[in-house]
C-alpha beads as a LAMMPS data file, in Angstrom:
LAMMPS data file: protein, C-alpha beads

500 atoms
499 bonds

1 atom types
1 bond types

-500.0 500.0 xlo xhi
-500.0 500.0 ylo yhi
-500.0 500.0 zlo zhi

Masses

1 110.0

Atoms # bond

1 1 1 62.403 116.042 421.983
2 1 1 65.954 115.412 420.964
3 1 1 67.821 118.235 419.272
4 1 1 69.632 117.847 416.037
5 1 1 73.422 117.426 416.485
6 1 1 74.048 120.626 414.549
7 1 1 71.722 122.558 416.893
8 1 1 73.550 121.165 419.928
9 1 1 76.880 122.296 418.461
10 1 1 75.519 125.816 417.837
11 1 1 74.129 126.019 421.400
12 1 1 77.447 124.955 422.867
13 1 1 79.215 127.607 420.794
14 1 1 76.828 130.291 422.032
15 1 1 77.272 129.220 425.683
16 1 1 81.027 129.255 425.207
17 1 1 80.814 132.776 423.748
18 1 1 78.688 134.019 426.675
19 1 1 80.960 132.577 429.377
20 1 1 83.200 135.250 431.065
21 1 1 86.518 133.855 429.934
22 1 1 89.635 135.618 431.391
23 1 1 91.185 135.525 427.937
24 1 1 88.228 137.183 426.256
25 1 1 87.699 140.871 425.451
26 1 1 86.192 143.157 428.055
27 1 1 84.756 146.625 428.163
28 1 1 87.591 148.320 426.235
29 1 1 87.111 146.227 423.045
30 1 1 83.393 146.890 422.810
31 1 1 81.917 144.320 425.253
32 1 1 79.095 145.707 427.328
33 1 1 79.737 145.668 431.063
34 1 1 77.279 145.218 433.896
35 1 1 77.672 146.311 437.492
36 1 1 81.116 146.312 439.090
37 1 1 82.736 145.712 435.705
38 1 1 81.309 142.139 435.165
39 1 1 80.446 141.100 431.577
40 1 1 76.692 140.798 430.964
41 1 1 75.044 137.624 429.874
42 1 1 73.391 139.044 426.765
43 1 1 75.905 138.255 424.087
44 1 1 78.716 140.533 425.226
45 1 1 81.275 138.225 423.685
46 1 1 79.797 138.698 420.225
47 1 1 79.892 142.478 420.670
48 1 1 83.500 142.340 421.792
49 1 1 84.396 140.123 418.864
50 1 1 82.621 142.361 416.398
51 1 1 84.364 145.375 418.004
52 1 1 87.657 143.800 416.923
53 1 1 86.412 142.962 413.449
54 1 1 86.347 139.168 414.130
55 1 1 83.664 136.565 413.852
56 1 1 82.206 135.150 417.061
57 1 1 84.499 132.661 418.891
58 1 1 87.397 133.487 416.578
59 1 1 88.852 136.589 418.262
60 1 1 90.490 136.426 421.714
61 1 1 91.413 139.629 423.524
62 1 1 92.540 140.059 427.136
63 1 1 89.804 140.713 429.651
64 1 1 90.137 143.934 431.649
65 1 1 87.509 144.836 434.282
66 1 1 86.262 148.383 433.902
67 1 1 86.672 150.997 436.617
68 1 1 83.267 152.486 437.206
69 1 1 82.890 155.949 438.718
70 1 1 80.527 155.977 441.683
71 1 1 78.897 159.279 440.942
72 1 1 81.852 161.600 441.584
73 1 1 80.750 164.223 439.018
74 1 1 77.428 164.478 440.827
75 1 1 79.213 164.858 444.178
76 1 1 81.440 167.561 442.694
77 1 1 78.390 169.449 441.463
78 1 1 76.803 169.273 444.929
79 1 1 80.023 170.511 446.567
80 1 1 80.326 173.318 444.005
81 1 1 76.718 174.376 444.619
82 1 1 77.269 174.424 448.398
83 1 1 80.470 176.445 448.071
84 1 1 78.908 178.962 445.694
85 1 1 75.972 179.269 448.075
86 1 1 78.406 180.019 450.887
87 1 1 80.092 182.679 448.743
88 1 1 76.785 184.356 447.938
89 1 1 75.694 184.211 451.587
90 1 1 78.974 185.713 452.794
91 1 1 78.702 188.424 450.150
92 1 1 75.203 189.380 451.220
93 1 1 76.214 189.297 454.879
94 1 1 79.118 191.696 454.237
95 1 1 76.857 194.560 455.299
96 1 1 73.228 193.491 455.368
97 1 1 71.808 196.914 456.140
98 1 1 74.348 199.330 454.726
99 1 1 72.018 200.731 452.078
100 1 1 69.262 201.314 454.612
101 1 1 71.726 202.879 457.048
102 1 1 72.993 205.255 454.390
103 1 1 69.467 206.356 453.571
104 1 1 68.343 206.668 457.178
105 1 1 71.326 208.530 458.630
106 1 1 72.141 210.942 455.851
107 1 1 74.714 208.698 454.127
108 1 1 77.463 208.910 456.780
109 1 1 78.899 212.312 455.800
110 1 1 81.632 213.433 458.220
111 1 1 84.410 215.956 458.690
112 1 1 87.708 215.022 460.305
113 1 1 91.175 216.350 460.886
114 1 1 94.204 216.624 463.158
115 1 1 95.543 219.684 464.992
116 1 1 99.329 219.555 465.494
117 1 1 101.923 221.935 466.874
118 1 1 105.198 222.956 465.189
119 1 1 106.880 219.720 466.282
120 1 1 104.142 217.515 464.867
121 1 1 102.564 216.555 468.192
122 1 1 98.786 216.444 468.496
123 1 1 97.055 219.100 470.612
124 1 1 94.221 217.987 472.867
125 1 1 91.131 220.036 473.706
126 1 1 90.889 222.261 470.610
127 1 1 87.282 222.903 469.542
128 1 1 85.996 223.179 465.964
129 1 1 82.510 224.577 465.450
130 1 1 80.634 223.367 462.342
131 1 1 77.619 225.217 460.958
132 1 1 75.509 225.049 457.834
133 1 1 75.809 227.761 455.183
134 1 1 72.713 229.390 456.713
135 1 1 74.378 229.679 460.124
136 1 1 72.556 226.816 461.813
137 1 1 74.860 225.058 464.277
138 1 1 75.566 221.400 463.504
139 1 1 77.895 220.572 466.358
140 1 1 81.280 221.085 467.954
141 1 1 84.147 218.623 467.637
142 1 1 86.918 218.459 470.252
143 1 1 90.349 217.010 469.563
144 1 1 91.465 213.962 471.559
145 1 1 94.897 213.252 473.019
146 1 1 96.279 212.578 469.515
147 1 1 94.916 215.874 468.203
148 1 1 92.324 214.198 465.959
149 1 1 88.644 215.095 465.685
150 1 1 85.609 213.728 463.840
151 1 1 82.083 215.078 463.527
152 1 1 79.121 213.493 461.763
153 1 1 77.035 215.744 459.520
154 1 1 73.286 215.507 458.865
155 1 1 73.720 215.149 455.116
156 1 1 75.110 216.678 451.955
157 1 1 75.270 220.415 451.422
158 1 1 77.403 223.493 452.134
159 1 1 79.015 223.921 455.551
160 1 1 81.334 226.241 457.467
161 1 1 83.925 225.129 460.084
162 1 1 85.506 227.529 462.573
163 1 1 88.439 226.730 464.824
164 1 1 87.848 228.455 468.171
165 1 1 91.205 230.137 468.718
166 1 1 90.554 230.691 472.417
167 1 1 90.791 226.914 472.882
168 1 1 94.354 226.788 471.505
169 1 1 97.166 226.449 474.060
170 1 1 99.211 229.503 474.972
171 1 1 101.694 230.478 472.273
172 1 1 99.902 228.549 469.478
173 1 1 98.280 230.421 466.603
174 1 1 96.888 229.707 463.170
175 1 1 99.322 229.909 460.300
176 1 1 96.657 231.349 457.988
177 1 1 94.090 233.251 460.084
178 1 1 92.288 234.399 456.939
179 1 1 91.317 230.760 456.253
180 1 1 89.328 230.521 459.472
181 1 1 86.449 229.793 459.066
182 1 1 86.629 227.231 456.228
183 1 1 83.705 226.963 453.816
184 1 1 83.304 223.692 451.967
185 1 1 80.719 221.489 450.206
186 1 1 79.922 217.886 451.197
187 1 1 78.875 215.207 448.718
188 1 1 76.752 212.166 449.667
189 1 1 78.829 209.710 451.678
190 1 1 81.905 211.967 451.755
191 1 1 84.342 212.096 454.690
192 1 1 86.148 215.421 454.234
193 1 1 89.420 216.362 455.971
194 1 1 89.736 219.898 457.413
195 1 1 93.146 221.568 457.631
196 1 1 93.972 224.148 460.275
197 1 1 97.796 224.413 460.233
198 1 1 99.474 226.072 463.217
199 1 1 102.810 227.832 463.502
200 1 1 104.694 230.540 461.653
201 1 1 103.607 231.482 458.172
202 1 1 107.056 231.019 456.679
203 1 1 106.993 227.277 456.154
204 1 1 110.304 225.509 455.727
205 1 1 110.617 223.346 452.641
206 1 1 111.979 219.864 453.335
207 1 1 114.753 218.522 451.166
208 1 1 114.146 215.784 448.639
209 1 1 115.959 213.315 450.898
210 1 1 113.711 214.151 453.844
211 1 1 110.639 213.797 451.649
212 1 1 111.877 210.485 450.232
213 1 1 112.117 208.690 453.615
214 1 1 108.351 208.406 454.297
215 1 1 107.696 207.709 450.622
216 1 1 110.109 204.764 450.702
217 1 1 108.255 203.322 453.700
218 1 1 104.909 203.776 451.954
219 1 1 106.307 202.326 448.712
220 1 1 107.653 199.184 450.392
221 1 1 104.351 198.591 452.168
222 1 1 102.282 199.257 449.043
223 1 1 104.524 197.110 446.841
224 1 1 104.274 194.144 449.210
225 1 1 100.494 194.563 449.326
226 1 1 100.326 194.470 445.532
227 1 1 102.609 191.423 445.508
228 1 1 100.389 189.610 448.025
229 1 1 97.389 190.026 445.751
230 1 1 99.244 189.523 442.459
231 1 1 100.900 186.165 443.250
232 1 1 97.561 184.374 443.008
233 1 1 96.856 186.102 439.700
234 1 1 100.227 184.953 438.357
235 1 1 99.838 181.355 439.575
236 1 1 96.348 181.076 438.070
237 1 1 97.674 182.318 434.736
238 1 1 100.629 179.946 434.923
239 1 1 98.532 176.821 435.562
240 1 1 95.462 177.571 433.433
241 1 1 96.445 180.318 430.994
242 1 1 93.460 182.390 432.212
243 1 1 93.866 186.158 432.547
244 1 1 91.399 186.640 435.406
245 1 1 89.949 190.146 435.384
246 1 1 87.791 189.238 438.391
247 1 1 90.831 188.761 440.640
248 1 1 90.448 192.272 442.029
249 1 1 87.024 191.319 443.366
250 1 1 88.669 188.545 445.410
251 1 1 90.760 191.294 447.043
252 1 1 87.610 193.295 447.781
253 1 1 85.744 190.214 449.001
254 1 1 88.428 189.371 451.554
255 1 1 88.548 192.947 452.861
256 1 1 84.744 193.229 453.148
257 1 1 84.403 189.879 454.931
258 1 1 87.137 190.910 457.387
259 1 1 85.393 194.271 457.896
260 1 1 82.063 192.554 458.560
261 1 1 83.594 190.156 461.095
262 1 1 85.597 192.943 462.747
263 1 1 83.062 195.788 462.865
264 1 1 79.650 194.095 462.767
265 1 1 80.331 190.790 464.544
266 1 1 82.904 192.291 466.904
267 1 1 85.857 189.952 466.340
268 1 1 89.342 191.338 466.730
269 1 1 90.944 192.099 463.389
270 1 1 93.527 189.301 463.573
271 1 1 91.060 186.355 463.837
272 1 1 88.728 188.233 461.479
273 1 1 91.501 188.405 458.870
274 1 1 92.285 184.686 459.280
275 1 1 88.619 183.760 458.870
276 1 1 88.356 186.069 455.847
277 1 1 91.330 184.286 454.262
278 1 1 89.690 180.897 454.854
279 1 1 86.327 182.042 453.460
280 1 1 87.988 183.647 450.429
281 1 1 90.026 180.479 449.810
282 1 1 86.844 178.398 449.843
283 1 1 85.207 180.951 447.550
284 1 1 88.099 180.800 445.074
285 1 1 88.048 176.999 445.045
286 1 1 84.275 177.087 444.608
287 1 1 84.561 179.410 441.614
288 1 1 86.976 177.013 439.957
289 1 1 84.908 173.943 440.809
290 1 1 81.567 175.398 439.804
291 1 1 82.526 177.683 436.901
292 1 1 86.025 177.538 435.462
293 1 1 86.421 173.741 435.560
294 1 1 83.093 173.292 433.788
295 1 1 84.187 175.757 431.103
296 1 1 87.499 173.897 430.659
297 1 1 85.632 170.600 430.275
298 1 1 83.514 172.144 427.527
299 1 1 86.635 173.309 425.715
300 1 1 85.899 177.018 426.146
301 1 1 88.684 179.148 424.685
302 1 1 90.864 181.411 426.788
303 1 1 89.546 184.557 425.081
304 1 1 85.962 183.587 425.889
305 1 1 86.943 182.825 429.496
306 1 1 88.670 186.214 429.726
307 1 1 85.428 187.919 428.657
308 1 1 83.509 185.835 431.220
309 1 1 85.921 186.970 433.942
310 1 1 85.255 190.615 433.013
311 1 1 81.513 190.055 433.321
312 1 1 81.938 188.185 436.608
313 1 1 84.020 191.055 437.970
314 1 1 81.333 193.595 437.041
315 1 1 78.638 191.477 438.667
316 1 1 80.525 191.014 441.942
317 1 1 81.600 194.670 442.050
318 1 1 78.063 195.987 441.961
319 1 1 76.853 193.351 444.410
320 1 1 79.488 194.757 446.780
321 1 1 78.263 198.295 446.062
322 1 1 74.651 197.329 446.781
323 1 1 75.492 195.585 450.056
324 1 1 78.395 197.670 451.390
325 1 1 77.476 201.130 450.137
326 1 1 79.504 203.685 448.249
327 1 1 81.532 205.243 451.069
328 1 1 84.781 204.008 452.559
329 1 1 84.855 202.490 456.047
330 1 1 87.759 201.828 458.418
331 1 1 88.402 198.731 460.492
332 1 1 87.606 198.945 464.199
333 1 1 91.197 198.142 465.244
334 1 1 94.547 199.855 464.569
335 1 1 92.909 202.931 463.020
336 1 1 95.053 205.588 464.763
337 1 1 98.631 204.967 465.951
338 1 1 101.694 206.987 466.861
339 1 1 104.737 206.639 464.606
340 1 1 108.013 205.045 465.606
341 1 1 111.308 206.640 464.576
342 1 1 113.614 203.997 463.051
343 1 1 116.630 205.987 461.961
344 1 1 115.583 208.325 459.153
345 1 1 112.228 206.542 458.760
346 1 1 108.996 207.159 460.658
347 1 1 106.654 204.179 460.611
348 1 1 103.593 203.144 462.585
349 1 1 103.538 199.758 464.349
350 1 1 100.688 198.763 462.036
351 1 1 102.703 199.405 458.869
352 1 1 105.794 197.704 460.299
353 1 1 103.739 194.634 461.201
354 1 1 102.220 194.538 457.708
355 1 1 105.664 194.691 456.088
356 1 1 107.025 191.890 458.285
357 1 1 103.962 189.674 457.795
358 1 1 104.059 190.243 454.031
359 1 1 107.703 189.216 453.859
360 1 1 107.046 186.112 455.982
361 1 1 103.996 185.014 453.957
362 1 1 105.673 185.639 450.595
363 1 1 108.784 183.799 451.800
364 1 1 106.669 180.811 452.854
365 1 1 104.965 180.796 449.445
366 1 1 108.364 180.770 447.735
367 1 1 109.629 177.916 449.925
368 1 1 106.425 175.992 449.300
369 1 1 106.851 176.297 445.539
370 1 1 110.440 175.055 445.717
371 1 1 110.433 172.408 448.463
372 1 1 106.987 170.808 448.797
373 1 1 105.446 168.113 446.593
374 1 1 102.503 170.371 445.826
375 1 1 104.828 173.185 444.786
376 1 1 106.698 170.878 442.435
377 1 1 103.410 169.571 441.045
378 1 1 102.234 173.152 440.521
379 1 1 105.388 174.046 438.624
380 1 1 105.035 170.870 436.549
381 1 1 101.458 171.743 435.611
382 1 1 102.490 175.293 434.736
383 1 1 105.295 173.973 432.527
384 1 1 103.349 171.245 430.673
385 1 1 99.905 170.092 431.868
386 1 1 99.742 167.075 429.527
387 1 1 103.142 165.792 430.584
388 1 1 102.251 166.383 434.241
389 1 1 99.020 164.402 433.841
390 1 1 100.834 161.523 432.111
391 1 1 103.287 161.346 435.009
392 1 1 100.463 160.817 437.499
393 1 1 99.748 164.375 438.708
394 1 1 96.078 165.224 439.222
395 1 1 96.053 168.433 437.184
396 1 1 92.518 169.497 438.143
397 1 1 93.264 169.058 441.841
398 1 1 96.392 171.197 441.502
399 1 1 94.410 173.941 439.726
400 1 1 91.723 173.778 442.423
401 1 1 94.306 174.304 445.176
402 1 1 95.952 177.121 443.199
403 1 1 92.608 178.939 443.063
404 1 1 92.095 178.463 446.800
405 1 1 95.590 179.642 447.757
406 1 1 95.493 182.553 445.303
407 1 1 92.129 183.746 446.645
408 1 1 93.339 183.493 450.267
409 1 1 96.439 185.561 449.468
410 1 1 94.285 188.103 447.629
411 1 1 92.067 188.373 450.726
412 1 1 95.099 189.013 452.933
413 1 1 96.246 191.706 450.508
414 1 1 92.779 193.255 450.716
415 1 1 92.930 193.342 454.521
416 1 1 96.345 195.033 454.389
417 1 1 95.085 197.559 451.846
418 1 1 92.027 198.278 453.986
419 1 1 94.275 198.855 456.997
420 1 1 96.565 201.232 455.135
421 1 1 93.668 203.101 453.539
422 1 1 90.032 202.113 454.125
423 1 1 87.731 199.406 452.818
424 1 1 85.512 200.233 449.860
425 1 1 83.433 198.386 447.292
426 1 1 85.920 198.931 444.438
427 1 1 89.288 198.778 446.208
428 1 1 90.279 195.583 444.388
429 1 1 89.296 196.981 441.013
430 1 1 91.434 200.066 441.656
431 1 1 94.357 197.745 442.437
432 1 1 93.797 195.436 439.455
433 1 1 95.737 197.451 436.872
434 1 1 98.737 197.679 439.213
435 1 1 98.563 193.912 439.802
436 1 1 98.652 193.290 436.059
437 1 1 101.541 195.732 435.750
438 1 1 103.499 193.946 438.489
439 1 1 102.846 190.479 437.059
440 1 1 103.757 191.547 433.519
441 1 1 106.823 193.459 434.647
442 1 1 108.146 190.541 436.697
443 1 1 107.295 187.843 434.171
444 1 1 103.962 186.205 433.389
445 1 1 103.275 182.948 435.217
446 1 1 106.128 183.199 437.743
447 1 1 105.504 183.801 441.455
448 1 1 108.918 185.366 442.027
449 1 1 108.399 187.619 439.029
450 1 1 105.071 188.816 440.441
451 1 1 106.781 189.575 443.761
452 1 1 109.649 191.518 442.208
453 1 1 107.515 193.368 439.658
454 1 1 104.910 194.393 442.232
455 1 1 107.604 195.602 444.621
456 1 1 109.138 197.775 441.885
457 1 1 105.734 199.149 440.885
458 1 1 104.731 200.033 444.459
459 1 1 108.046 201.708 445.251
460 1 1 108.104 203.698 442.022
461 1 1 104.503 204.876 442.451
462 1 1 105.241 206.450 445.820
463 1 1 108.655 207.912 444.933
464 1 1 107.331 209.416 441.704
465 1 1 105.297 211.913 443.767
466 1 1 108.567 213.744 444.432
467 1 1 108.445 215.025 440.845
468 1 1 104.876 214.520 439.574
469 1 1 101.496 215.361 441.136
470 1 1 100.043 212.538 443.265
471 1 1 97.113 212.202 440.859
472 1 1 99.548 211.124 438.112
473 1 1 101.646 208.688 440.137
474 1 1 100.094 205.565 438.559
475 1 1 100.841 206.912 435.078
476 1 1 104.581 206.925 435.816
477 1 1 104.482 203.285 436.907
478 1 1 102.775 202.263 433.675
479 1 1 105.341 204.213 431.636
480 1 1 108.133 202.282 433.379
481 1 1 106.280 199.069 432.527
482 1 1 106.141 200.020 428.854
483 1 1 109.834 200.938 428.726
484 1 1 110.974 197.702 430.396
485 1 1 108.768 195.566 428.154
486 1 1 110.228 197.264 425.083
487 1 1 113.694 196.249 426.262
488 1 1 112.781 192.847 427.771
489 1 1 109.335 191.662 426.574
490 1 1 109.329 188.529 428.749
491 1 1 109.638 190.590 431.934
492 1 1 112.412 190.734 434.505
493 1 1 112.336 187.052 435.512
494 1 1 110.428 185.638 432.538
495 1 1 111.883 183.246 429.986
496 1 1 112.009 184.144 426.310
497 1 1 110.040 181.775 424.062
498 1 1 110.069 181.254 420.313
499 1 1 106.714 181.813 418.630
500 1 1 105.980 180.241 415.271

Bonds

1 1 1 2
2 1 2 3
3 1 3 4
4 1 4 5
5 1 5 6
6 1 6 7
7 1 7 8
8 1 8 9
9 1 9 10
10 1 10 11
11 1 11 12
12 1 12 13
13 1 13 14
14 1 14 15
15 1 15 16
16 1 16 17
17 1 17 18
18 1 18 19
19 1 19 20
20 1 20 21
21 1 21 22
22 1 22 23
23 1 23 24
24 1 24 25
25 1 25 26
26 1 26 27
27 1 27 28
28 1 28 29
29 1 29 30
30 1 30 31
31 1 31 32
32 1 32 33
33 1 33 34
34 1 34 35
35 1 35 36
36 1 36 37
37 1 37 38
38 1 38 39
39 1 39 40
40 1 40 41
41 1 41 42
42 1 42 43
43 1 43 44
44 1 44 45
45 1 45 46
46 1 46 47
47 1 47 48
48 1 48 49
49 1 49 50
50 1 50 51
51 1 51 52
52 1 52 53
53 1 53 54
54 1 54 55
55 1 55 56
56 1 56 57
57 1 57 58
58 1 58 59
59 1 59 60
60 1 60 61
61 1 61 62
62 1 62 63
63 1 63 64
64 1 64 65
65 1 65 66
66 1 66 67
67 1 67 68
68 1 68 69
69 1 69 70
70 1 70 71
71 1 71 72
72 1 72 73
73 1 73 74
74 1 74 75
75 1 75 76
76 1 76 77
77 1 77 78
78 1 78 79
79 1 79 80
80 1 80 81
81 1 81 82
82 1 82 83
83 1 83 84
84 1 84 85
85 1 85 86
86 1 86 87
87 1 87 88
88 1 88 89
89 1 89 90
90 1 90 91
91 1 91 92
92 1 92 93
93 1 93 94
94 1 94 95
95 1 95 96
96 1 96 97
97 1 97 98
98 1 98 99
99 1 99 100
100 1 100 101
101 1 101 102
102 1 102 103
103 1 103 104
104 1 104 105
105 1 105 106
106 1 106 107
107 1 107 108
108 1 108 109
109 1 109 110
110 1 110 111
111 1 111 112
112 1 112 113
113 1 113 114
114 1 114 115
115 1 115 116
116 1 116 117
117 1 117 118
118 1 118 119
119 1 119 120
120 1 120 121
121 1 121 122
122 1 122 123
123 1 123 124
124 1 124 125
125 1 125 126
126 1 126 127
127 1 127 128
128 1 128 129
129 1 129 130
130 1 130 131
131 1 131 132
132 1 132 133
133 1 133 134
134 1 134 135
135 1 135 136
136 1 136 137
137 1 137 138
138 1 138 139
139 1 139 140
140 1 140 141
141 1 141 142
142 1 142 143
143 1 143 144
144 1 144 145
145 1 145 146
146 1 146 147
147 1 147 148
148 1 148 149
149 1 149 150
150 1 150 151
151 1 151 152
152 1 152 153
153 1 153 154
154 1 154 155
155 1 155 156
156 1 156 157
157 1 157 158
158 1 158 159
159 1 159 160
160 1 160 161
161 1 161 162
162 1 162 163
163 1 163 164
164 1 164 165
165 1 165 166
166 1 166 167
167 1 167 168
168 1 168 169
169 1 169 170
170 1 170 171
171 1 171 172
172 1 172 173
173 1 173 174
174 1 174 175
175 1 175 176
176 1 176 177
177 1 177 178
178 1 178 179
179 1 179 180
180 1 180 181
181 1 181 182
182 1 182 183
183 1 183 184
184 1 184 185
185 1 185 186
186 1 186 187
187 1 187 188
188 1 188 189
189 1 189 190
190 1 190 191
191 1 191 192
192 1 192 193
193 1 193 194
194 1 194 195
195 1 195 196
196 1 196 197
197 1 197 198
198 1 198 199
199 1 199 200
200 1 200 201
201 1 201 202
202 1 202 203
203 1 203 204
204 1 204 205
205 1 205 206
206 1 206 207
207 1 207 208
208 1 208 209
209 1 209 210
210 1 210 211
211 1 211 212
212 1 212 213
213 1 213 214
214 1 214 215
215 1 215 216
216 1 216 217
217 1 217 218
218 1 218 219
219 1 219 220
220 1 220 221
221 1 221 222
222 1 222 223
223 1 223 224
224 1 224 225
225 1 225 226
226 1 226 227
227 1 227 228
228 1 228 229
229 1 229 230
230 1 230 231
231 1 231 232
232 1 232 233
233 1 233 234
234 1 234 235
235 1 235 236
236 1 236 237
237 1 237 238
238 1 238 239
239 1 239 240
240 1 240 241
241 1 241 242
242 1 242 243
243 1 243 244
244 1 244 245
245 1 245 246
246 1 246 247
247 1 247 248
248 1 248 249
249 1 249 250
250 1 250 251
251 1 251 252
252 1 252 253
253 1 253 254
254 1 254 255
255 1 255 256
256 1 256 257
257 1 257 258
258 1 258 259
259 1 259 260
260 1 260 261
261 1 261 262
262 1 262 263
263 1 263 264
264 1 264 265
265 1 265 266
266 1 266 267
267 1 267 268
268 1 268 269
269 1 269 270
270 1 270 271
271 1 271 272
272 1 272 273
273 1 273 274
274 1 274 275
275 1 275 276
276 1 276 277
277 1 277 278
278 1 278 279
279 1 279 280
280 1 280 281
281 1 281 282
282 1 282 283
283 1 283 284
284 1 284 285
285 1 285 286
286 1 286 287
287 1 287 288
288 1 288 289
289 1 289 290
290 1 290 291
291 1 291 292
292 1 292 293
293 1 293 294
294 1 294 295
295 1 295 296
296 1 296 297
297 1 297 298
298 1 298 299
299 1 299 300
300 1 300 301
301 1 301 302
302 1 302 303
303 1 303 304
304 1 304 305
305 1 305 306
306 1 306 307
307 1 307 308
308 1 308 309
309 1 309 310
310 1 310 311
311 1 311 312
312 1 312 313
313 1 313 314
314 1 314 315
315 1 315 316
316 1 316 317
317 1 317 318
318 1 318 319
319 1 319 320
320 1 320 321
321 1 321 322
322 1 322 323
323 1 323 324
324 1 324 325
325 1 325 326
326 1 326 327
327 1 327 328
328 1 328 329
329 1 329 330
330 1 330 331
331 1 331 332
332 1 332 333
333 1 333 334
334 1 334 335
335 1 335 336
336 1 336 337
337 1 337 338
338 1 338 339
339 1 339 340
340 1 340 341
341 1 341 342
342 1 342 343
343 1 343 344
344 1 344 345
345 1 345 346
346 1 346 347
347 1 347 348
348 1 348 349
349 1 349 350
350 1 350 351
351 1 351 352
352 1 352 353
353 1 353 354
354 1 354 355
355 1 355 356
356 1 356 357
357 1 357 358
358 1 358 359
359 1 359 360
360 1 360 361
361 1 361 362
362 1 362 363
363 1 363 364
364 1 364 365
365 1 365 366
366 1 366 367
367 1 367 368
368 1 368 369
369 1 369 370
370 1 370 371
371 1 371 372
372 1 372 373
373 1 373 374
374 1 374 375
375 1 375 376
376 1 376 377
377 1 377 378
378 1 378 379
379 1 379 380
380 1 380 381
381 1 381 382
382 1 382 383
383 1 383 384
384 1 384 385
385 1 385 386
386 1 386 387
387 1 387 388
388 1 388 389
389 1 389 390
390 1 390 391
391 1 391 392
392 1 392 393
393 1 393 394
394 1 394 395
395 1 395 396
396 1 396 397
397 1 397 398
398 1 398 399
399 1 399 400
400 1 400 401
401 1 401 402
402 1 402 403
403 1 403 404
404 1 404 405
405 1 405 406
406 1 406 407
407 1 407 408
408 1 408 409
409 1 409 410
410 1 410 411
411 1 411 412
412 1 412 413
413 1 413 414
414 1 414 415
415 1 415 416
416 1 416 417
417 1 417 418
418 1 418 419
419 1 419 420
420 1 420 421
421 1 421 422
422 1 422 423
423 1 423 424
424 1 424 425
425 1 425 426
426 1 426 427
427 1 427 428
428 1 428 429
429 1 429 430
430 1 430 431
431 1 431 432
432 1 432 433
433 1 433 434
434 1 434 435
435 1 435 436
436 1 436 437
437 1 437 438
438 1 438 439
439 1 439 440
440 1 440 441
441 1 441 442
442 1 442 443
443 1 443 444
444 1 444 445
445 1 445 446
446 1 446 447
447 1 447 448
448 1 448 449
449 1 449 450
450 1 450 451
451 1 451 452
452 1 452 453
453 1 453 454
454 1 454 455
455 1 455 456
456 1 456 457
457 1 457 458
458 1 458 459
459 1 459 460
460 1 460 461
461 1 461 462
462 1 462 463
463 1 463 464
464 1 464 465
465 1 465 466
466 1 466 467
467 1 467 468
468 1 468 469
469 1 469 470
470 1 470 471
471 1 471 472
472 1 472 473
473 1 473 474
474 1 474 475
475 1 475 476
476 1 476 477
477 1 477 478
478 1 478 479
479 1 479 480
480 1 480 481
481 1 481 482
482 1 482 483
483 1 483 484
484 1 484 485
485 1 485 486
486 1 486 487
487 1 487 488
488 1 488 489
489 1 489 490
490 1 490 491
491 1 491 492
492 1 492 493
493 1 493 494
494 1 494 495
495 1 495 496
496 1 496 497
497 1 497 498
498 1 498 499
499 1 499 500
């Protein structure tokens, strides 16, 4: 059957409209695209024409093949799930049987101490007898070559410790004989120090200058430890605007993972610390990939994200308590060392190594921010994320790396804090307020400001004990923070901004 001429003309027009013409509109103008960006054969030209408000075959727009994502969001979700699973597994492996051990062995209650002569040298072979309040003998501790002793107790309760004076060397005597024996209570999980000072009763009072020397050493070490943990907090705030109240748990996580690898697995502390940094870095990147990035995509406000970070911190803190237990635990290496005399300062090799490593790591971070492409991209994102994205910087990738680096530095700070003191389930939370003080004092969002502010905070905290009781030393640091912010609200290295 022959078609009418008008029908043939209409069919030719429809075939012309369906043909993928290079000059015709593509996916951007409204044309539906098939696989690999090819126009479909179901009237896509008409849709593209109608998308431009034109009649069919009367509107010509350039053809642009679409770029189709090959399932990257799904891959990202799988990676995020794997990383979060690794974080949870590492958390639960931090001390898989600590709760059972605490219940089965009386909670790990101990007494400890050091017996020194007038010159500060440890005395070996001194015996300390420990009994219960009812007179039942618990055990006898003997000092080692450094003069230190430790004795495990069967549990909580009231005890009595007696230094056996016949075991003292010739010429040594107790300064306060009326305080021998010592009666004391023990709480669950407590490790209590016992003091038996030797020498003449008239104790010489050291001058303020002599007292300041060890406090300066402790302040420098503590300030650098705070700075190590606070730089990540400052960089995360600078790139995302998030005030992360769960950052202290990253400090705790790194210390507990290092403790598990060092004490339970048996690795030396140095490779254990490096592995803890790597695991914490992966954990930080996983938190951003699986949680914070998803919240940013949904347009969650910064106040809501701040509240989420508080809840996340509480959750992680009590997971650590459940797995690790409530008492503090030392690392297996570098626990007891003799001090070195460096001029007026006495410092242990451990503390000197921590100070040097902190300076090296913080210096490398500063050079990386100034000299490397990633550092420049990070500073660009912190300054203006939209402008950085328009110039070709992958903003989300930069934020992901910032989370990983910040978490790794926080883990290293946790290891240093655990070496100087001992590891515990809330050590990062106890450091969190001082981290915020250092970051705010130095200038929000600046790495150098976090370094300077944390150093000032740590030094002032230790030196303030010359005039105030040690229990109030953190209060003085916060008062200094308030005074400086009243004079310079943007912080020491921050930049003033106009609001409104």
